[in-house]
N, C-alpha and C positions, 0 to 999 in steps of 0.2 A: 698214217700216210706221211707224216713228217719224218719219221724214222726211215721209211722206205726211200723217200726223196734224198735224205742225207746219205744213206747207204749207196744209192745209185751214183751220186756225185763223187763220193770217196772212191768207189770202184773204178769209175771212169778216170779219175786222176791217177790211179795206180795202174791203169791199163788192164784191169781184170775183167774178163767177160765170162758169163756162164756158158756151159755147153749148149749147143744148138737145141732149141725147144724148151729151154729152162729160163727162169728169171730168178735172180737173187732178191729176197724180200726180208723184212724183219723176222719172218718165220724161219728163214734160212739161218739167221743169227741164233735163234732159239734152238733150232735143230742142231746146229754146229756145236753150240755150247753144251747141250745135253749129251750129245754123242761123244764129245771130247772128254767131258767129265766122266762119263761111263767107261770110256776106254782107259782112263787113269785109275779106275777102281773106286770112284766115289759111289757111295750107296745110293740106291734109288730114292730113299727118303730125303737125303740131302739135296739131290738133284731137284726133287719136287719142291722142297722148301725154297731154294734159291731161284728156281724158275717160276715160282708162283703157281704151281699146280697142286691140286689136292692129291695126297698120297693114296687116298681111297678110290679116286675116280679112274685111275689107270691111263689118263690122257698122256702122261709123260711117255708112255711106250709108243705113241704115234710119232714122237720126236726123236727117240733114241735109235740110232742106226748101229746095230751090234757089229757090223763089219768095219766100223770106223776104227782105224789103227791108233795105238798110242803114239804120241809124238813129243818132241822136245817142247814145242809151244804148249801143247795140252798139259804136260807136266808142270811147266812154268805157271800156267794159269790156275790149274785145279788141284795140284798136289796138296795144298794147304787144307783141302776138304777131306783128304783121306785120313781116316783115324788110324793112328799108329798104336800097336800093342803096347801096353804099359808094363 
């Protein structure tokens, strides 16, 4: 609840509103992070590790939106998690 309240205050200050019929919550942050990392090529295992999900449970797939496009911001935040060939 505390995170949701903080998020609402920050979004209000920034003038950001969700689409009609939607509400941004702490789960929106988790979904955005998981989807952004996936779009940058981060492995499912690493997304699970940093998101606090069990890699065996498959819960992470409820959060990953495969249509989420790569972005400059996503690259900035998640590229360090992409394993480079040695």
